[in-house]
C-alpha positions as CSV (number, residue, x, y, z in Angstrom):
1,M,105.8,96.2,79.3
2,Y,104.7,98.6,81.9
3,S,106.2,98.6,85.4
4,T,105.1,100.1,88.7
5,L,107.2,100.3,91.8
6,I,105.7,100.6,95.2
7,V,107.9,101.8,98.2
8,A,107.1,101.1,101.7
9,R,108.9,100.2,105.1
10,M,109.5,96.6,106.2
11,D,111.6,94.9,108.8
12,P,114.1,92.7,106.8
13,G,113.3,89.8,109.1
14,S,109.8,89.8,107.6
15,A,110.9,89.0,104.1
16,A,110.1,85.1,104.4
17,S,106.7,86.0,105.7
18,V,105.9,88.5,102.9
19,S,107.3,86.0,100.3
20,E,104.9,83.3,101.6
21,I,101.9,85.6,101.4
22,F,102.7,86.6,97.9
23,S,103.6,83.1,96.8
24,A,99.9,81.9,97.9
25,F,98.3,85.0,96.2
26,D,100.3,84.6,93.0
27,S,99.4,81.0,92.7
28,T,95.8,82.1,92.2
29,E,94.3,83.5,89.0
30,V,94.0,87.1,90.4
31,P,97.4,88.3,89.3
32,H,96.8,87.1,85.7
33,L,93.2,88.8,85.9
34,M,94.9,92.1,86.9
35,G,97.3,91.7,84.0
36,T,100.4,91.1,86.2
37,R,103.1,89.4,84.2
38,R,106.0,89.5,86.7
39,R,106.5,90.6,90.4
40,E,109.7,91.2,92.3
41,L,110.1,92.1,95.9
42,F,113.3,93.8,97.2
43,S,114.4,95.1,100.6
44,Y,117.0,97.5,101.5
45,R,117.9,98.9,104.9
46,G,114.2,98.7,106.2
47,L,112.7,99.8,102.8
48,Y,110.4,97.5,100.7
49,F,110.3,97.7,96.9
50,H,107.6,96.0,95.1
51,L,108.2,95.8,91.4
52,Q,105.3,94.9,89.3
53,D,105.2,94.4,85.5
54,F,102.3,94.4,83.3
55,E,101.7,93.6,79.6
56,N,100.7,97.4,78.9
57,E,99.9,100.6,80.6
58,N,96.4,99.5,81.3
59,G,97.8,97.1,84.0
60,A,98.0,99.6,86.7
61,S,94.4,100.7,86.3
62,H,93.4,96.9,86.6
63,I,94.7,97.0,90.3
64,Q,92.2,99.7,90.9
65,S,89.3,97.7,89.8
66,F,90.4,94.7,92.1
67,R,90.5,96.8,95.2
68,T,87.1,95.6,96.3
69,D,88.0,91.9,95.4
70,P,87.9,89.7,98.5
71,R,91.2,88.1,97.7
72,F,92.9,91.5,97.1
73,I,91.5,92.7,100.4
74,Q,92.7,89.6,102.2
75,I,96.2,90.0,101.0
76,S,96.3,93.6,102.0
77,E,95.1,92.5,105.5
78,D,97.8,89.7,105.5
79,L,100.5,92.0,104.8
80,K,99.6,94.7,107.3
81,P,101.7,93.2,110.2
82,F,104.8,93.3,107.9
83,I,104.5,96.2,105.6
84,E,103.9,99.8,106.5
85,A,103.4,102.9,104.4
86,Y,106.6,104.9,103.7
87,D,104.7,108.0,104.8
88,P,101.7,107.2,106.8
89,A,100.5,110.8,107.1
90,T,100.0,110.8,103.2
91,W,99.2,107.3,102.3
92,R,95.4,106.4,101.2
93,S,96.0,103.8,98.5
94,P,98.9,102.0,96.9
95,A,99.1,104.9,94.3
96,D,100.4,107.0,97.1
97,A,103.3,104.7,97.6
98,M,104.3,104.4,93.9
99,A,107.6,105.6,92.8
100,G,107.6,107.9,89.6
101,R,109.8,106.8,86.8
102,F,111.8,109.5,85.3
103,Y,114.1,107.5,83.0
104,H,113.7,104.4,81.0
105,W,115.9,102.6,78.5
106,S,115.5,99.3,76.8
107,G,117.7,97.3,74.6
108,E,114.8,95.7,72.8
C-alpha cells in the first residue's frame, strides 16, 4: 500500500462539514477509479491532515489525471470555505501540500 498525507489549515469547527463533503464524494465511484483504498481525515490545533492510501505507488499519479474531472473539481470547490493551504504563497496544487515520508515500518 502507498500513502499520501496532505497538510493544510482548517478551523476545527469545520470537521463535520468537511466529513459530509468527503462522505458524499466517497460514496461515488471516483475514489475507486483513482485507486483510493482508504481515506482518513485528522485535525490538530488548526491543522488538517488528509491521509489517503492507495493499492500501489501509481495511486498518487491517478489523482493528477482526475484533476479535470467535474466531480474532483466540485469537491475542491466545496472544500474551499473550510480548508486553506498551509502556505498559500507556495501552493499551486495538492502536491504542494503533501508531506514527505522519511521513515516507514510495517509488521507485515
